C-alpha positions, 0 to 999 in steps of 0.5 A: 438582385440589383445592387445600388450605385454606391455598392457597385462603386465600392466594389470597383474601387476595392477590386484587386488587380488581376494577375498577368499570365505570362505562360501563354505569351511565352508559348506563343513566342516559342512557337513563332520563333520555331516557325520562323527558324524552320521557314527561313531561307538561308542563302548560300554565298559562294566566294571564288578566288580570282587571280588578279595581277599585282599593280607593279609586277615584272613581265615574265615569259609564260611557260610553253604550252596552252594559255587559254583566253576567253575574250568577251566582246559585245557581239561575240565570244572568242577563245584564243591561245595567248601564244598562237592566237584565236582558236574559235570565234562564237558569234552571238545568237538571237538570244544573246551570247553563245554560252552553249557553244563556249561550253562545248568548245572548252570541253574539247580543249579539256579533253585534249589537255586534262591537266590544264586548270587555268584560263583567263577571261578578258572583258571589254570595259562595258561588259555587264556583270551578269555576262561576266558571271555567266562566262565564268561559270561556263569556264569553271564547270560544265553541267550534265544531267544524269537521271534526275540529278545534275552533275558538275564536271570541273573544266578550268577552275583557276580563273583570272580576269582582265581587260580585252585588247582593243579590236583590230578593226579600222573604221572607214571615214 
């Protein structure tokens, strides 16, 4: 049966407001939060302890023995002993710095001096940060694959950084 306009108007005005159901909304938020926590990527931040020289320190004669320095130049990597001079010069490859050659040479040094844990990285002033990180990683550890896993072996974990000395090249006029 059809209701009259007046009846419909009275029914509209006398309606009770519907009750708000929060339980389904809470269920949705619970599932959403659980999903976001399970799929979130927690990045691992690695902090390295660097040995930087103090601003006002006296010069002390280093103890006798090997003092490893890795110099990063724009066209080569050079491994040297602070006391005796250059040990190996690794020119750049077409792909960039010869990081694999650096790792192999440092592995040979580590085999001869297994108790040695410190090394110094000397950089030119315009060396990119990524290059510093790559060299530091190669000096600190070397990676090898054993089956399906990658194993890291410690080389020289106590890394110090500094400025590379100026090159001895004399430019012709």
